[in-house]
N, CA, C and O atoms as CSV, one atom per row, in Angstrom:
chain,resi,resn,atom,element,x,y,z
A,1,MET,N,N,-79.863,132.271,343.255
A,1,MET,CA,C,-79.017,133.206,342.568
A,1,MET,C,C,-79.336,133.132,341.081
A,1,MET,O,O,-79.824,132.115,340.588
A,2,ASN,N,N,-79.060,134.198,340.389
A,2,ASN,CA,C,-79.299,134.271,338.955
A,2,ASN,C,C,-77.990,134.502,338.225
A,2,ASN,O,O,-77.132,135.258,338.680
A,3,LEU,N,N,-77.850,133.842,337.088
A,3,LEU,CA,C,-76.670,133.967,336.242
A,3,LEU,C,C,-77.139,134.347,334.854
A,3,LEU,O,O,-77.990,133.669,334.280
A,4,THR,N,N,-76.593,135.428,334.304
A,4,THR,CA,C,-76.898,135.832,332.945
A,4,THR,C,C,-75.598,135.882,332.162
A,4,THR,O,O,-74.623,136.500,332.589
A,5,ILE,N,N,-75.597,135.223,331.011
A,5,ILE,CA,C,-74.443,135.223,330.124
A,5,ILE,C,C,-74.813,136.051,328.905
A,5,ILE,O,O,-75.805,135.768,328.233
A,6,GLU,N,N,-74.011,137.078,328.620
A,6,GLU,CA,C,-74.180,137.880,327.412
A,6,GLU,C,C,-73.088,137.466,326.437
A,6,GLU,O,O,-71.902,137.541,326.758
A,7,PHE,N,N,-73.487,137.028,325.243
A,7,PHE,CA,C,-72.540,136.551,324.250
A,7,PHE,C,C,-72.107,137.674,323.312
A,7,PHE,O,O,-72.785,138.694,323.194
A,8,VAL,N,N,-70.982,137.476,322.653
A,8,VAL,CA,C,-70.457,138.500,321.759
A,8,VAL,C,C,-71.378,138.759,320.569
A,8,VAL,O,O,-71.308,139.828,319.962
A,9,ASP,N,N,-72.238,137.803,320.225
A,9,ASP,CA,C,-73.176,138.010,319.113
A,9,ASP,C,C,-74.434,138.765,319.535
A,9,ASP,O,O,-75.328,138.981,318.717
A,10,GLY,N,N,-74.513,139.176,320.824
A,10,GLY,CA,C,-75.651,139.944,321.314
A,10,GLY,C,C,-76.735,139.117,321.984
A,10,GLY,O,O,-77.636,139.678,322.606
A,11,SER,N,N,-76.670,137.806,321.873
A,11,SER,CA,C,-77.681,136.956,322.518
A,11,SER,C,C,-77.374,136.804,324.009
A,11,SER,O,O,-76.262,137.084,324.455
A,12,LYS,N,N,-78.375,136.356,324.771
A,12,LYS,CA,C,-78.248,136.178,326.214
A,12,LYS,C,C,-78.888,134.867,326.629
A,12,LYS,O,O,-79.834,134.397,325.998
A,13,GLU,N,N,-78.369,134.286,327.686
A,13,GLU,CA,C,-78.997,133.132,328.326
A,13,GLU,C,C,-78.970,133.388,329.823
A,13,GLU,O,O,-77.980,133.896,330.349
A,14,SER,N,N,-80.053,133.038,330.513
A,14,SER,CA,C,-80.139,133.230,331.957
A,14,SER,C,C,-80.452,131.918,332.646
A,14,SER,O,O,-81.165,131.071,332.108
A,15,TYR,N,N,-79.909,131.761,333.841
A,15,TYR,CA,C,-80.090,130.543,334.628
A,15,TYR,C,C,-80.334,130.926,336.084
A,15,TYR,O,O,-79.964,132.012,336.529
A,16,ARG,N,N,-80.953,130.023,336.801
A,16,ARG,CA,C,-81.186,130.196,338.238
A,16,ARG,C,C,-80.570,128.984,338.927
A,16,ARG,O,O,-80.684,127.861,338.435
A,17,PHE,N,N,-79.916,129.213,340.070
A,17,PHE,CA,C,-79.331,128.110,340.821
A,17,PHE,C,C,-79.326,128.449,342.306
A,17,PHE,O,O,-79.419,129.615,342.692
A,18,LYS,N,N,-79.216,127.415,343.129
A,18,LYS,CA,C,-79.179,127.607,344.577
A,18,LYS,C,C,-77.777,128.017,345.001
A,18,LYS,O,O,-76.782,127.498,344.496
A,19,LYS,N,N,-77.720,128.947,345.929
A,19,LYS,CA,C,-76.439,129.394,346.465
A,19,LYS,C,C,-75.828,128.273,347.299
A,19,LYS,O,O,-76.501,127.689,348.148
A,20,ARG,N,N,-74.562,127.975,347.060
A,20,ARG,CA,C,-73.873,126.951,347.832
A,20,ARG,C,C,-73.444,127.514,349.180
A,20,ARG,O,O,-73.233,128.719,349.324
A,21,GLU,N,N,-73.320,126.651,350.140
A,21,GLU,CA,C,-72.914,127.060,351.496
A,21,GLU,C,C,-71.581,127.793,351.487
A,21,GLU,O,O,-71.393,128.748,352.241
A,22,ASP,N,N,-70.654,127.355,350.641
A,22,ASP,CA,C,-69.310,127.923,350.619
A,22,ASP,C,C,-69.141,129.015,349.558
A,22,ASP,O,O,-68.013,129.399,349.249
A,23,ALA,N,N,-70.227,129.512,349.005
A,23,ALA,CA,C,-70.156,130.454,347.880
A,23,ALA,C,C,-69.376,131.718,348.221
A,23,ALA,O,O,-68.557,132.164,347.417
A,24,ASP,N,N,-69.609,132.304,349.388
A,24,ASP,CA,C,-68.931,133.538,349.741
A,24,ASP,C,C,-67.432,133.325,349.893
A,24,ASP,O,O,-66.642,134.167,349.467
A,25,LEU,N,N,-67.040,132.232,350.483
A,25,LEU,CA,C,-65.628,131.971,350.735
A,25,LEU,C,C,-64.854,131.649,349.469
A,25,LEU,O,O,-63.667,131.963,349.372
A,26,LYS,N,N,-65.513,131.021,348.494
A,26,LYS,CA,C,-64.812,130.572,347.300
A,26,LYS,C,C,-65.082,131.421,346.060
A,26,LYS,O,O,-64.655,131.051,344.966
A,27,ALA,N,N,-65.768,132.531,346.200
A,27,ALA,CA,C,-66.149,133.334,345.035
A,27,ALA,C,C,-64.935,133.782,344.229
A,27,ALA,O,O,-64.914,133.619,343.009
A,28,VAL,N,N,-63.935,134.339,344.883
A,28,VAL,CA,C,-62.752,134.831,344.180
A,28,VAL,C,C,-61.998,133.674,343.542
A,28,VAL,O,O,-61.560,133.778,342.396
A,29,SER,N,N,-61.845,132.586,344.262
A,29,SER,CA,C,-61.144,131.418,343.737
A,29,SER,C,C,-61.819,130.890,342.479
A,29,SER,O,O,-61.139,130.518,341.522
A,30,ARG,N,N,-63.131,130.853,342.469
A,30,ARG,CA,C,-63.860,130.350,341.296
A,30,ARG,C,C,-63.691,131.279,340.096
A,30,ARG,O,O,-63.554,130.812,338.966
A,31,ILE,N,N,-63.701,132.578,340.333
A,31,ILE,CA,C,-63.511,133.536,339.240
A,31,ILE,C,C,-62.116,133.383,338.652
A,31,ILE,O,O,-61.951,133.399,337.432
A,32,GLU,N,N,-61.120,133.235,339.502
A,32,GLU,CA,C,-59.747,133.066,339.030
A,32,GLU,C,C,-59.599,131.758,338.249
A,32,GLU,O,O,-58.906,131.725,337.232
A,33,LYS,N,N,-60.235,130.689,338.706
A,33,LYS,CA,C,-60.186,129.415,337.989
A,33,LYS,C,C,-60.870,129.525,336.637
A,33,LYS,O,O,-60.387,128.975,335.647
A,34,LEU,N,N,-61.995,130.236,336.591
A,34,LEU,CA,C,-62.722,130.444,335.340
A,34,LEU,C,C,-61.824,131.109,334.305
A,34,LEU,O,O,-61.809,130.711,333.141
A,35,ALA,N,N,-61.082,132.114,334.728
A,35,ALA,CA,C,-60.174,132.806,333.809
A,35,ALA,C,C,-59.055,131.877,333.353
A,35,ALA,O,O,-58.600,131.978,332.214
A,36,GLY,N,N,-58.609,130.987,334.210
A,36,GLY,CA,C,-57.525,130.067,333.870
A,36,GLY,C,C,-57.925,128.973,332.906
A,36,GLY,O,O,-57.129,128.596,332.045
A,37,VAL,N,N,-59.143,128.447,333.024
A,37,VAL,CA,C,-59.574,127.351,332.153
A,37,VAL,C,C,-60.211,127.860,330.861
A,37,VAL,O,O,-60.401,127.089,329.921
A,38,GLN,N,N,-60.539,129.143,330.808
A,38,GLN,CA,C,-61.085,129.767,329.605
A,38,GLN,C,C,-62.395,129.164,329.132
A,38,GLN,O,O,-62.701,129.189,327.940
A,39,MET,N,N,-63.181,128.612,330.079
A,39,MET,CA,C,-64.509,128.113,329.722
A,39,MET,C,C,-65.412,128.196,330.939
A,39,MET,O,O,-64.945,128.150,332.077
A,40,LEU,N,N,-66.691,128.316,330.694
A,40,LEU,CA,C,-67.709,128.275,331.730
A,40,LEU,C,C,-68.474,126.978,331.541
A,40,LEU,O,O,-68.973,126.697,330.451
A,41,MET,N,N,-68.568,126.185,332.604
A,41,MET,CA,C,-69.279,124.909,332.528
A,41,MET,C,C,-70.468,124.953,333.471
A,41,MET,O,O,-70.324,125.278,334.649
A,42,LEU,N,N,-71.651,124.623,332.946
A,42,LEU,CA,C,-72.868,124.590,333.740
A,42,LEU,C,C,-73.419,123.172,333.737
A,42,LEU,O,O,-73.590,122.564,332.681
A,43,ALA,N,N,-73.692,122.656,334.919
A,43,ALA,CA,C,-74.275,121.321,335.049
A,43,ALA,C,C,-75.773,121.479,335.252
A,43,ALA,O,O,-76.217,121.898,336.321
A,44,LEU,N,N,-76.544,121.150,334.242
A,44,LEU,CA,C,-77.996,121.184,334.304
A,44,LEU,C,C,-78.490,119.768,334.535
A,44,LEU,O,O,-77.723,118.811,334.431
A,45,GLU,N,N,-79.757,119.638,334.844
A,45,GLU,CA,C,-80.307,118.300,335.005
A,45,GLU,C,C,-80.318,117.602,333.648
A,45,GLU,O,O,-81.010,118.032,332.725
A,46,GLY,N,N,-79.555,116.534,333.537
A,46,GLY,CA,C,-79.529,115.752,332.320
A,46,GLY,C,C,-78.570,116.228,331.247
A,46,GLY,O,O,-78.457,115.574,330.211
A,47,GLU,N,N,-77.874,117.337,331.448
A,47,GLU,CA,C,-76.911,117.801,330.443
A,47,GLU,C,C,-75.877,118.725,331.067
A,47,GLU,O,O,-76.105,119.314,332.124
A,48,THR,N,N,-74.756,118.841,330.407
A,48,THR,CA,C,-73.705,119.773,330.790
A,48,THR,C,C,-73.475,120.710,329.621
A,48,THR,O,O,-73.395,120.270,328.474
A,49,ARG,N,N,-73.370,121.993,329.901
A,49,ARG,CA,C,-73.103,122.982,328.857
A,49,ARG,C,C,-71.731,123.601,329.117
A,49,ARG,O,O,-71.404,123.966,330.246
A,50,VAL,N,N,-70.942,123.713,328.061
A,50,VAL,CA,C,-69.617,124.304,328.150
A,50,VAL,C,C,-69.568,125.485,327.183
A,50,VAL,O,O,-69.837,125.339,325.991
A,51,TYR,N,N,-69.220,126.660,327.717
A,51,TYR,CA,C,-69.164,127.878,326.924
A,51,TYR,C,C,-67.722,128.394,326.902
A,51,TYR,O,O,-67.182,128.718,327.960
A,52,PRO,N,N,-67.084,128.480,325.731
A,52,PRO,CA,C,-65.757,129.086,325.658
A,52,PRO,C,C,-65.853,130.571,326.019
A,52,PRO,O,O,-66.754,131.263,325.546
A,53,LEU,N,N,-64.944,131.058,326.843
A,53,LEU,CA,C,-64.987,132.462,327.244
A,53,LEU,C,C,-64.799,133.401,326.067
A,53,LEU,O,O,-65.200,134.562,326.138
A,54,THR,N,N,-64.194,132.921,324.980
A,54,THR,CA,C,-64.027,133.773,323.798
A,54,THR,C,C,-65.362,134.151,323.171
A,54,THR,O,O,-65.439,135.129,322.428
A,55,ASN,N,N,-66.419,133.387,323.462
A,55,ASN,CA,C,-67.756,133.682,322.939
A,55,ASN,C,C,-68.585,134.526,323.897
A,55,ASN,O,O,-69.707,134.914,323.569
A,56,ILE,N,N,-68.040,134.817,325.084
A,56,ILE,CA,C,-68.804,135.512,326.124
A,56,ILE,C,C,-68.316,136.944,326.272
A,56,ILE,O,O,-67.122,137.204,326.422
A,57,LYS,N,N,-69.270,137.863,326.227
A,57,LYS,CA,C,-68.978,139.282,326.423
A,57,LYS,C,C,-68.984,139.625,327.913
A,57,LYS,O,O,-68.135,140.384,328.380
A,58,CYS,N,N,-69.950,139.061,328.663
A,58,CYS,CA,C,-70.125,139.418,330.067
A,58,CYS,C,C,-70.865,138.305,330.796
A,58,CYS,O,O,-71.741,137.651,330.232
A,59,ILE,N,N,-70.499,138.100,332.058
A,59,ILE,CA,C,-71.207,137.158,332.927
A,59,ILE,C,C,-71.668,137.937,334.146
A,59,ILE,O,O,-70.867,138.596,334.809
A,60,ARG,N,N,-72.952,137.863,334.439
A,60,ARG,CA,C,-73.504,138.559,335.614
A,60,ARG,C,C,-74.079,137.538,336.578
A,60,ARG,O,O,-74.825,136.642,336.182
A,61,VAL,N,N,-73.725,137.682,337.848
A,61,VAL,CA,C,-74.267,136.832,338.902
A,61,VAL,C,C,-74.927,137.746,339.927
A,61,VAL,O,O,-74.290,138.655,340.460
A,62,LEU,N,N,-76.207,137.501,340.199
A,62,LEU,CA,C,-76.963,138.323,341.150
A,62,LEU,C,C,-77.683,137.437,342.144
A,62,LEU,O,O,-78.155,136.372,341.744
A,63,PRO,N,N,-77.796,137.787,343.365
A,63,PRO,CA,C,-77.156,138.923,344.010
A,63,PRO,C,C,-75.685,138.629,344.291
A,63,PRO,O,O,-75.252,137.477,344.269
A,64,VAL,N,N,-74.937,139.680,344.550
A,64,VAL,CA,C,-73.534,139.522,344.917
A,64,VAL,C,C,-73.478,138.832,346.272
A,64,VAL,O,O,-74.161,139.259,347.203
A,65,PRO,N,N,-72.680,137.774,346.406
A,65,PRO,CA,C,-72.584,137.105,347.704
A,65,PRO,C,C,-72.119,138.075,348.781
A,65,PRO,O,O,-71.089,138.730,348.623
A,66,SER,N,N,-72.863,138.171,349.865
A,66,SER,CA,C,-72.507,139.098,350.939
A,66,SER,C,C,-71.216,138.648,351.600
A,66,SER,O,O,-71.036,137.464,351.883
A,67,GLY,N,N,-70.326,139.586,351.843
A,67,GLY,CA,C,-69.071,139.285,352.500
A,67,GLY,C,C,-68.063,138.577,351.628
A,67,GLY,O,O,-67.019,138.144,352.118
A,68,ALA,N,N,-68.352,138.448,350.343
A,68,ALA,CA,C,-67.409,137.773,349.447
A,68,ALA,C,C,-66.150,138.613,349.322
A,68,ALA,O,O,-66.241,139.826,349.133
A,69,PRO,N,N,-64.978,137.999,349.422
A,69,PRO,CA,C,-63.739,138.766,349.265
A,69,PRO,C,C,-63.601,139.252,347.826
A,69,PRO,O,O,-64.045,138.589,346.888
A,70,VAL,N,N,-62.988,140.399,347.670
A,70,VAL,CA,C,-62.782,140.975,346.345
A,70,VAL,C,C,-61.287,140.905,346.048
A,70,VAL,O,O,-60.479,141.314,346.881
A,71,PRO,N,N,-60.902,140.397,344.879
A,71,PRO,CA,C,-59.465,140.304,344.573
A,71,PRO,C,C,-58.837,141.686,344.455
A,71,PRO,O,O,-59.522,142.667,344.164
A,72,ASP,N,N,-57.541,141.754,344.682
A,72,ASP,CA,C,-56.811,143.021,344.649
A,72,ASP,C,C,-56.908,143.734,343.308
A,72,ASP,O,O,-56.861,144.963,343.258
A,73,TYR,N,N,-57.042,142.981,342.222
A,73,TYR,CA,C,-57.056,143.593,340.898
A,73,TYR,C,C,-58.420,144.154,340.505
A,73,TYR,O,O,-58.540,144.789,339.457
A,74,ALA,N,N,-59.451,143.933,341.324
A,74,ALA,CA,C,-60.796,144.428,341.011
A,74,ALA,C,C,-60.917,145.915,341.328
A,74,ALA,O,O,-60.348,146.397,342.307
A,75,ILE,N,N,-61.649,146.626,340.506
A,75,ILE,CA,C,-61.965,148.033,340.768
A,75,ILE,C,C,-63.288,148.043,341.499
A,75,ILE,O,O,-64.294,147.581,340.960
A,76,VAL,N,N,-63.312,148.559,342.710
A,76,VAL,CA,C,-64.520,148.514,343.541
A,76,VAL,C,C,-65.235,149.866,343.548
A,76,VAL,O,O,-64.637,150.894,343.232
A,77,GLY,N,N,-66.513,149.854,343.909
A,77,GLY,CA,C,-67.301,151.076,343.987
A,77,GLY,C,C,-67.708,151.626,342.636
A,77,GLY,O,O,-67.973,152.822,342.514
A,78,VAL,N,N,-67.764,150.791,341.632
A,78,VAL,CA,C,-68.056,151.219,340.264
A,78,VAL,C,C,-69.564,151.340,340.075
A,78,VAL,O,O,-70.327,150.510,340.569
A,79,GLU,N,N,-69.989,152.380,339.355
A,79,GLU,CA,C,-71.406,152.559,339.013
A,79,GLU,C,C,-71.517,152.808,337.516
A,79,GLU,O,O,-70.758,153.610,336.972
A,80,PRO,N,N,-72.448,152.136,336.834
A,80,PRO,CA,C,-72.616,152.392,335.405
A,80,PRO,C,C,-73.178,153.783,335.161
A,80,PRO,O,O,-73.941,154.300,335.978
A,81,ILE,N,N,-72.803,154.393,334.039
A,81,ILE,CA,C,-73.285,155.738,333.730
A,81,ILE,C,C,-74.168,155.787,332.496
A,81,ILE,O,O,-74.648,156.859,332.127
A,82,ASN,N,N,-74.394,154.645,331.847
A,82,ASN,CA,C,-75.258,154.677,330.659
A,82,ASN,C,C,-76.385,153.724,330.772
A,82,ASN,O,O,-77.205,153.626,329.859
């Protein structure tokens, strides 16, 4: 899976990681926890990176986990127009 973080200053960082066995089942729970703790933490080999959500404009994870539940507050079927 690929993760791209777009920061409010316009910079970007991208990472690659292996999909966990439970990724589809816990996707919504992890997103909700991320919003609650207000930080994104990445465990890399030999270091941990912590990003305050106030510095992040957008987080993209590709591909979307198949069969992942979508929370009720999400707007589904959205397509970008620009």
